[in-house]
N, C-alpha and C positions, 0 to 999 in steps of 0.2 A: 073694521071690526076685528078681523083676525089679528092684526098687529096689536090692537089695544088689548085683546084677550091674552095674547102672549105676554104683554107687558104686565098685566095684573097677575098672571101665573108666576112670572119671574119675581115680582114684588113679594107675593105670598111665600114662595119658596125661600126667598132671601130672609124674610121675617122669621120663618120657621127655623131656618138654619141658625140665625142669630140667637133665637130663643134657646135652641138646644145648646149652642156654645155657651150662652150665659148661664144655663143651668149647670153645665159641667164645671164652669169656672166657680160658680157659687158653691157647688157641692164640694169641690176640692178645697175651697177657702174655709168652709165649715170644718172639714176634717183637719186641715192644717192648724186652724186655731185651737181645736180640741186637743190635738197632739201636743202643741206648744204648751197649753195649759196643764196637761197631765205631766209633762216632763218637768215643768217648773215646780209643780206641786210636789212631785216625787223628790226633787232635789232639795226642796226646803223642808219637807216633812221629816221630823225626827221623832215622831210619836211612836209609842208602843201601846199594845192593847191586850186586854183580857177578853176572850169571847168563847162562845160555845160552837163547836164544830160537829155537824151531824152528817152521817154517811148513809148511802142508800140501803144498806143492810140493817138499819136500825141502831147501829152503834153511834155513840156520841161521846164527846170529850170536852174538857175545859183546857184552853190554851192560854198561857200567859207569856207575853213577849217582854224581853228586857234588852238592854244594850249588849249583854253578853250571850244572848241566845234565848230560845223559847223552850218552855217545858210544857208537857202535855200529860193529862191524866184522864182515864176512862170515867164516864158517868154511867153508860149503859153498854151492853153487848147484845147485838141482834134484838133490840127492843126490850131486853130485860136488864134490871140493875146489875152493874158490874159485880162480879164475884169477889170474895175476899182474896182469892188467889191472884186474880187479875190486878186488884189494887195493890197487893203486896209486890207484884212484879213491877208495876208502875213506880212505886216508891223506890225500889231498888235501882231501877233505871234512872230515875231523877237524881238520886244521890250520887250515882256514878257520874252522871253528866256534870253535876255541880262541882265535883272534885277532879274533873278531867279537862284541863285547858285545851288539850288536843281535840277532844270531841266538840267543844264549844267553837274552836277555830274552824273545824271542818263544816259545822252547820252554817256559820257565818259566810264561809267561802262559797258554799253551795248557793246560798241566798244571793250573794253578790254576783255570782256567775249568771244566775237566772235574771237578775235585775239588769245586768249589762246586755244580755241577749234580748230582753224585752224592749229596752231602750233603743237598741239598734233596729229592731223590727218596726217599732213605732215611727222612727225617723224615715222609714222607707214606705210607709203606708200610702202617701200621696203619689209615689212613683210606681208602686207595684200594681195599682188597680185603676180601672175606670170607675168614677163615682157619679151617682145620680141621686137626686132627692126623690124619695118615694112618697113621703107624707109628712105633715107637720101638725102639731097640736100647740096650744099656747105654752106648753111645758117642754116639749121635745121635738127634735127633727130626726126622722128615720131616713137613712141613706142605704142604697144598695151598692155593692162593689163586685166587679168582675175582673179577672186577670187581664193585665195589659200585655199583649204579646211582645211589645217592644222593651219590656222591663228585663234588665240583665242582673239577676240576683248576685250579690257579692259574696254570699256564703251559703252554707247548706240550709240553715234555718230560713233564710230569705227565699230559697228555692221552693221550699214547702209552702211557705206563706203565700208566695206569688202564684201558686196553683189553686188557690181557694177562691170561692165566691160566697157571698152572704150579705148580712145586714149589719149596720152600725146605728145605734141610737145615741143621740147627743142631747144633753141637757142644755136648753137654749139660754137660760139665765146665767149659768156658771161655766158653760162651755166644757163640761165634763162628760166623759164617756160613760154611759149607763149600761149599754149592752153591746157585745160583739159576738156574732154567730157566724161560723164559717163551715163550709163543706168542701172537701178536696174534689176538684173537678176531674182529675185523672191520677193514675198511679204515679208515684215518684220513687225512683230508686237512686241511691247515692252510694258511691264506693262499692259498686257491684253488689249492693245489697248488704254489705257488712255494716255500714254506718246507718243506713236507713232503707227501709222498704215499706212504704206507706201506701195503702190501697185507696182507690177511688171510693168516695163515700164516707171516709173518716171525717168526724165532726168535732167541733168544739163550740162551747157556749160559755161566755163569761159575763156575769151580771155584777154590776157595781152600784152602790147606793151611798148616799150621804148618811153617815152614822152619828155625826155630831156636826155642829156648825163649822163649815170649812173643811171637814174631814170626810174623805171618800174611801171606802174599802170594798174589796171583792166579797160579795155576799153569796154567790153561787158559782160553782165551777163544774162544767160537764165536758169531759174529754173522752172520746171513744176513737182510738186509733186502731185501724185494722192493719196489722203488720207490726213493725218495730222501728224505733228511732232512739238515738242516744243524744238528744239535745238538751232537755231540761232535767235538772237534778232534783227539783222539789215538786214536780208535777208528774203524776202517774199517767200511763197510757190508757187506762180505763178508770175514770174517776168521776164520781158524782158526790159532791159535798156541798153543804150549805153552812153559812156562818151567821150567827145571831148574837144578841145580847152583848154588844160591844161596850166596853168600859175602858176609859183611858187609864194607863198604868203610870203612876208618878215618875217623873224623870229621876234617874239615879237609883231606881229600884234594883236591889241585888237579887241574885238567883235564890238565895235563902229567903228573902222577903217574898219573892214570887211564889214560893211554895205555900206561904201563908195565904196569899191571894187565891191560889189554886184551891186550897182546901176550903176556904170560905165560900167560894163560888160553887163548890161541889156539894155543899151541905143541903 
């Protein structure tokens, strides 16, 4: 009886271990498929959009993207309609941008820099973390991630990412990332603090939704970094913003035409 009992215990332990390994493999496969889908979509997507951006202080803006850059105009300030002075300053800034190729190039370069960094980090997601499936619905799969101590980050951004834990929500039908939330597990200091000094508890939350058939966009961004970092050029260290009312901008739209789209949306 004792031998048979040990045998059944061994079988049970073996099944549990196999199940755990299977869940890990399945979780990593889900993440890998979602990453591959996102990278392919980003590579193929040449679309530009008009949308409304809202910030936590009650300010809101209309943004119009074009091949040559994006322009922005206030709609409200701290919950009140934008003043004439603010709108006049917006118009002057927009006109300066339209007639300054250097400003346009700098904006595009900043966006390309952040796109490159985001692509590199996404490619490391399956290596940087241990993944487990937390829950499933008919529409989504929710996964949890924890730092993998064996991960060797190749750059500064990866070092910060690899110190985070959190959750990822994936759309099951399209294999697109809906939500990614992370919290820094411990302080990270880079370059003796000159390049980055980020405190434990710093958080980020990015929400993405399908805004038109086949098109996914970031609809909410919440970033709260305790400390400082010089990684991303288009993302603030304290940022709470939402994006709504997405409308496709026709291909080939000029900056001058974008002004008309901006004014139409702001009426």
